[in-house]
C-alpha positions as CSV (number, residue, x, y, z in Angstrom):
1,M,81.2,-127.7,-10.5
2,N,78.2,-125.8,-9.2
3,I,75.6,-125.2,-11.8
4,R,72.7,-122.9,-11.0
5,F,69.4,-123.0,-13.0
6,F,66.8,-120.4,-13.9
7,I,64.1,-119.9,-16.6
8,F,64.6,-116.6,-18.5
9,C,61.4,-114.8,-19.4
10,L,61.1,-111.8,-21.7
11,S,58.3,-109.2,-21.7
12,T,58.2,-108.4,-25.3
13,S,56.0,-109.1,-28.3
14,L,58.1,-112.2,-28.9
15,L,56.3,-114.1,-26.2
16,F,52.6,-115.1,-26.0
17,T,50.4,-117.5,-24.1
18,L,51.0,-120.9,-25.7
19,K,47.9,-123.1,-26.0
20,V,48.6,-126.8,-26.2
21,I,46.2,-129.7,-26.8
22,A,48.1,-132.9,-26.0
23,Q,47.2,-136.2,-27.5
24,K,46.1,-138.8,-25.0
25,N,49.0,-140.8,-23.6
26,D,51.7,-138.5,-25.0
27,I,54.8,-140.2,-23.5
28,T,58.1,-138.3,-22.9
29,Y,61.3,-140.0,-21.6
30,L,63.5,-138.0,-19.2
31,D,67.0,-138.3,-17.7
32,E,67.9,-137.7,-14.0
33,D,67.8,-133.9,-14.7
34,F,64.4,-134.2,-16.4
35,R,65.7,-133.5,-19.9
36,E,64.1,-135.3,-22.8
37,V,66.1,-138.3,-23.9
38,E,65.7,-141.6,-25.7
39,K,63.8,-144.4,-23.9
40,S,67.0,-146.4,-23.3
41,E,68.7,-143.5,-21.5
42,A,65.6,-142.6,-19.3
43,S,65.5,-142.4,-15.5
44,Y,61.8,-141.2,-15.7
45,Y,59.0,-141.2,-18.2
46,R,56.0,-138.7,-18.3
47,L,52.5,-139.1,-19.5
48,S,50.6,-135.9,-20.6
49,Q,46.9,-135.9,-21.2
50,P,44.3,-133.1,-21.7
51,H,43.2,-131.9,-18.3
52,P,39.8,-133.2,-17.1
53,D,38.7,-129.7,-16.3
54,G,38.4,-129.0,-20.0
55,T,40.9,-126.2,-20.1
56,D,44.0,-126.0,-22.3
57,K,46.2,-127.2,-19.4
58,L,47.6,-130.7,-19.2
59,F,47.4,-133.3,-16.5
60,V,51.0,-134.6,-16.3
61,Q,52.1,-137.7,-14.4
62,T,55.8,-138.5,-14.1
63,Y,57.0,-142.0,-13.2
64,Y,60.3,-143.6,-12.2
65,S,61.7,-146.0,-14.7
66,S,60.6,-148.7,-12.3
67,G,57.0,-147.7,-12.9
68,K,56.5,-146.1,-9.5
69,I,54.8,-142.7,-9.6
70,Q,57.1,-139.7,-9.1
71,S,54.6,-136.8,-9.4
72,N,51.2,-135.6,-10.4
73,A,50.9,-132.0,-11.8
74,T,48.9,-129.6,-13.9
75,C,51.1,-127.9,-16.5
76,Y,50.7,-125.7,-19.5
77,T,53.0,-127.9,-21.7
78,S,54.2,-131.4,-21.4
79,L,57.6,-130.0,-20.6
80,C,56.0,-129.0,-17.3
81,I,58.2,-125.9,-16.7
82,R,55.3,-123.9,-15.3
83,K,53.0,-125.8,-13.0
84,E,49.5,-124.8,-11.8
85,G,47.2,-125.9,-9.1
86,Y,47.7,-129.0,-6.9
87,Y,51.1,-130.7,-7.0
88,I,52.4,-133.8,-5.2
89,S,55.7,-135.8,-5.6
90,Y,56.8,-139.0,-4.2
91,Y,60.0,-141.0,-3.4
92,E,60.4,-144.2,-5.2
93,N,59.5,-146.1,-2.1
94,G,56.0,-144.5,-2.3
95,N,56.3,-142.0,0.6
96,K,55.4,-138.4,-0.1
97,K,58.2,-136.0,-1.0
98,E,56.4,-132.6,-1.6
99,E,52.9,-131.3,-1.6
100,G,51.2,-128.0,-2.2
101,H,49.4,-125.7,-4.7
102,R,50.6,-123.1,-7.3
103,V,48.8,-120.0,-8.6
104,K,50.0,-118.6,-11.8
105,G,53.0,-120.9,-11.6
106,S,54.1,-119.7,-8.1
107,K,53.8,-121.6,-4.9
108,S,50.8,-120.4,-2.8
109,G,49.3,-121.5,0.5
110,K,50.6,-124.4,2.6
111,W,53.5,-126.6,1.4
112,N,55.0,-129.6,3.1
113,R,58.2,-131.6,2.4
114,W,59.1,-135.0,3.8
115,Y,62.2,-137.2,4.2
116,E,62.3,-140.5,2.4
117,N,61.5,-142.3,5.7
118,G,58.2,-140.4,5.8
119,Q,59.3,-137.9,8.5
120,L,58.0,-134.3,8.0
121,K,61.0,-132.2,6.9
122,E,59.4,-128.7,6.4
123,S,56.1,-127.1,6.8
124,S,55.6,-123.6,5.4
125,S,53.2,-121.1,3.7
126,Y,53.8,-119.1,0.5
127,I,52.4,-116.1,-1.2
128,R,53.3,-115.4,-4.8
129,G,56.2,-117.9,-4.6
130,G,57.8,-116.5,-1.4
131,K,57.6,-118.0,2.1
132,V,55.6,-116.0,4.6
133,G,54.9,-116.1,8.3
134,I,56.2,-118.8,10.6
135,W,57.6,-122.0,9.2
136,K,59.4,-125.0,10.8
137,T,61.9,-127.7,9.9
138,W,62.6,-131.1,11.5
139,Y,65.4,-133.6,11.5
140,Q,65.0,-137.1,10.0
141,N,64.7,-138.5,13.5
142,G,61.7,-136.3,14.2
143,Q,63.5,-133.8,16.4
144,I,62.4,-130.2,15.6
145,Q,65.3,-128.3,14.0
146,S,64.2,-124.7,13.5
147,E,61.5,-122.1,13.7
148,N,61.7,-119.3,11.2
149,E,59.8,-116.2,10.1
150,S,59.7,-114.9,6.5
151,F,58.3,-111.7,5.3
152,E,56.2,-110.9,2.2
153,G,57.7,-108.7,-0.5
154,N,61.1,-108.2,-2.3
155,Y,64.0,-107.8,0.0
156,S,67.5,-106.7,-1.0
157,P,69.7,-108.4,-0.2
158,S,67.5,-111.6,-0.2
159,Y,68.9,-113.0,3.0
160,L,66.9,-110.3,4.8
161,S,63.6,-111.8,3.7
162,S,63.5,-114.3,6.7
163,K,64.9,-114.6,10.1
164,L,65.7,-117.6,12.4
165,I,63.7,-117.6,15.7
166,S,65.0,-120.9,17.3
167,Y,67.4,-123.7,16.4
168,W,68.0,-127.0,17.9
169,D,70.7,-129.7,17.2
170,S,69.7,-133.3,16.3
171,T,69.8,-134.3,20.0
172,G,67.4,-131.6,21.1
173,T,69.9,-129.0,22.5
174,Q,68.7,-125.6,21.8
175,L,71.4,-123.3,20.1
176,V,69.4,-120.3,19.1
177,S,66.7,-118.7,21.3
178,N,64.7,-115.6,20.4
179,G,66.9,-115.1,17.3
180,N,70.2,-115.2,19.2
181,G,72.9,-117.8,19.5
182,E,75.6,-119.7,17.5
183,V,75.1,-122.6,15.2
184,V,77.0,-125.2,13.2
185,Y,75.3,-126.5,10.1
186,Y,76.2,-129.9,8.6
187,Y,76.1,-131.5,5.2
188,D,73.1,-133.8,4.7
189,K,73.7,-137.3,6.1
190,S,77.2,-136.3,7.2
191,N,79.1,-135.2,10.3
192,H,81.2,-132.7,8.3
193,P,80.2,-129.0,9.0
194,S,79.1,-127.0,6.0
195,S,79.1,-123.5,7.8
196,K,79.1,-122.0,11.3
197,G,78.4,-118.5,12.8
198,A,76.2,-116.4,15.0
199,Y,72.7,-115.0,14.8
200,Q,71.6,-111.7,16.4
201,D,67.9,-110.9,16.5
202,G,67.3,-113.6,13.9
203,F,69.8,-112.6,11.3
204,K,73.4,-113.7,10.6
205,N,75.8,-111.4,12.3
206,G,79.6,-111.1,12.5
207,T,82.0,-113.6,10.9
208,W,80.7,-116.8,9.2
209,E,82.8,-119.5,7.8
210,G,82.0,-122.2,5.2
211,Y,83.7,-125.5,4.5
212,T,84.1,-128.1,1.9
213,K,83.0,-131.7,2.5
214,E,86.7,-132.5,2.9
215,G,86.9,-129.9,5.7
216,Q,88.7,-127.1,3.8
217,L,87.8,-123.5,4.3
218,S,85.8,-122.4,1.4
219,Y,84.7,-118.9,2.5
220,R,84.8,-116.4,5.3
221,E,82.3,-113.5,5.3
222,T,81.1,-110.8,7.6
223,Y,77.6,-109.6,8.2
224,R,77.0,-106.1,9.5
225,K,73.4,-104.8,9.5
226,N,72.2,-105.0,5.9
227,N,75.6,-105.7,4.3
228,V,77.8,-108.7,3.7
229,S,81.4,-108.9,2.4
230,G,83.7,-111.8,2.2
231,L,86.5,-113.8,0.7
232,S,86.1,-117.2,-0.9
233,W,88.5,-119.8,-2.3
234,D,88.2,-122.2,-5.2
235,E,89.7,-125.7,-5.4
236,E,93.0,-124.3,-6.7
237,G,93.3,-121.8,-3.8
238,N,92.4,-118.7,-5.9
239,Q,90.8,-116.0,-3.8
240,Y,87.7,-114.0,-4.7
241,R,86.3,-110.9,-2.9
242,Y,82.5,-110.2,-3.0
243,K,79.8,-108.0,-1.6
244,E,77.0,-110.1,-2.9
245,L,76.3,-113.7,-2.2
246,E,74.8,-114.4,-5.7
247,V,74.9,-112.7,-9.1
248,R,72.7,-114.0,-11.8
249,A,74.1,-114.5,-15.4
250,E,72.8,-111.9,-17.8
251,P,73.4,-110.6,-21.4
252,K,76.4,-108.2,-21.6
253,I,74.1,-105.9,-23.6
254,G,71.4,-106.0,-21.0
255,Y,67.9,-107.6,-21.1
256,K,66.2,-104.9,-23.1
257,R,68.7,-105.0,-25.9
258,F,68.8,-108.7,-25.8
259,S,65.0,-108.8,-26.3
260,I,65.4,-106.4,-29.3
261,Y,68.1,-108.8,-30.6
262,L,65.7,-111.8,-30.5
263,D,63.0,-109.8,-32.2
264,N,65.3,-108.7,-35.0
265,A,67.2,-112.0,-35.4
266,L,64.2,-114.3,-35.6
267,K,63.4,-115.4,-39.1
268,Y,60.1,-117.2,-39.5
269,P,60.9,-120.4,-41.5
270,E,59.0,-120.2,-44.8
271,S,57.9,-123.9,-44.6
272,A,56.4,-123.3,-41.1
273,H,54.7,-120.1,-42.4
274,K,53.1,-121.9,-45.3
275,K,51.8,-124.6,-42.9
276,G,50.5,-122.1,-40.4
277,I,52.7,-123.6,-37.6
278,E,52.8,-121.5,-34.4
279,G,54.1,-122.2,-31.0
280,R,56.8,-121.9,-28.4
281,V,60.1,-123.5,-28.6
282,Y,62.0,-124.1,-25.4
283,V,65.8,-124.0,-25.6
284,Q,68.2,-124.7,-22.7
285,F,71.8,-123.6,-22.7
286,E,74.6,-123.0,-20.2
287,V,76.5,-119.8,-19.5
288,D,80.0,-120.9,-18.6
289,E,82.5,-119.1,-16.4
290,E,83.7,-116.9,-19.3
291,G,80.2,-115.9,-20.3
292,N,80.1,-118.1,-23.4
293,I,76.9,-119.8,-24.4
294,I,77.5,-123.6,-24.4
295,N,75.7,-126.9,-24.5
296,I,72.6,-125.6,-26.3
297,E,69.8,-128.1,-26.2
298,L,66.3,-128.2,-27.6
299,L,64.0,-129.1,-24.7
300,K,60.7,-128.8,-26.6
301,G,60.0,-128.0,-30.2
302,I,57.1,-127.4,-32.7
303,G,58.8,-128.6,-35.8
304,K,62.1,-129.1,-37.4
305,D,62.5,-125.7,-39.0
306,C,61.3,-123.7,-36.1
307,D,63.5,-125.7,-33.7
308,A,66.6,-125.1,-35.9
309,E,65.9,-121.4,-36.1
310,S,65.5,-121.2,-32.3
311,V,68.9,-122.9,-31.8
312,R,70.5,-120.7,-34.4
313,I,69.6,-117.4,-32.8
314,I,70.7,-118.6,-29.4
315,K,74.0,-119.8,-30.9
316,N,74.7,-116.5,-32.6
317,S,73.5,-114.3,-29.6
318,P,75.8,-111.9,-27.9
319,K,78.0,-112.9,-25.0
320,W,76.7,-113.0,-21.4
321,N,78.2,-112.0,-18.0
322,P,78.6,-115.3,-16.1
323,G,76.7,-115.8,-12.9
324,Q,78.7,-115.7,-9.6
325,M,78.4,-117.5,-6.3
326,R,80.4,-115.8,-3.5
327,G,82.4,-113.9,-6.1
328,Q,83.3,-117.0,-8.1
329,P,82.1,-117.4,-11.7
330,I,79.9,-120.5,-12.1
331,V,78.2,-122.3,-14.8
332,E,74.5,-121.4,-15.0
333,K,71.7,-123.1,-16.9
334,V,69.1,-121.0,-18.6
335,I,65.8,-122.0,-20.2
336,L,64.7,-119.5,-23.0
337,P,61.2,-119.6,-24.6
338,I,61.2,-118.5,-28.2
339,T,57.8,-117.9,-29.8
340,F,56.6,-118.2,-33.3
341,K,53.4,-116.4,-34.0
342,L,51.8,-115.7,-37.3
343,T,50.5,-112.2,-37.7
């Protein structure tokens, strides 16, 4: 099952900037998906401390259960959904995994990624979270894999935001030159092809095919200028037509009316009001293939009553349209911040 993940934000009076002062050595235990769990179920643990720069941000260190460092980050909450400034992560063997900076939560400037053996995997630059300029990738054996160029701004469809300049296979044979050629992509650490097709002037062109790890045809799509159309097949052989590669899950009533629903449905718990409790509650849920909200989970709370109220309004919220991947409905994870602010 493919599960896509995004953080849902609302530009309404419901949201405000949360100020958090963490206690020294605030420890959170996390599972393999970085969800908060009991210590006995944890794959990672996280230490959150007030940031040494004296701001309201936190210095957050995440560790593997073995005690090896996994990442260092500056975050706005111990949940570390939105990172700021310098970030670095490591494999459990101690080699770097990813390194770069964020500005207002988005990647900015130079970012590098590595394989577990220490070989550089990708070097690229970002502006406001999007890749820009020339960037390169390498194979695990050190052979250069690709040279690409990405463009600043919002492109629709998104696959027009970057183009392939050159591509080599793992033995050094060049398959794409000056944006033209045919390639076969493979699954990681596998000899099984994941997709194949041609590039023209840096962009996918003509017919492309995708395959499952078992070698079954999973989609066939055609690129012509700025358009794509195709057919995909699920595991049962059902066929789906599409003209967009991805469609994000969204409320059936639309974002604007969903924001109004949240404003109207939220009831400030009397106990929290009397105690002056304010803050932001993070709730995670999944939108299934039918558009139902399932598996509601409290990620970060501010108190029992506010937490329960946040779960309640999500549980009772209107149905969603499911996300799609190549025409097929998928399960999509959503994180929703719900803010309690006394007026």
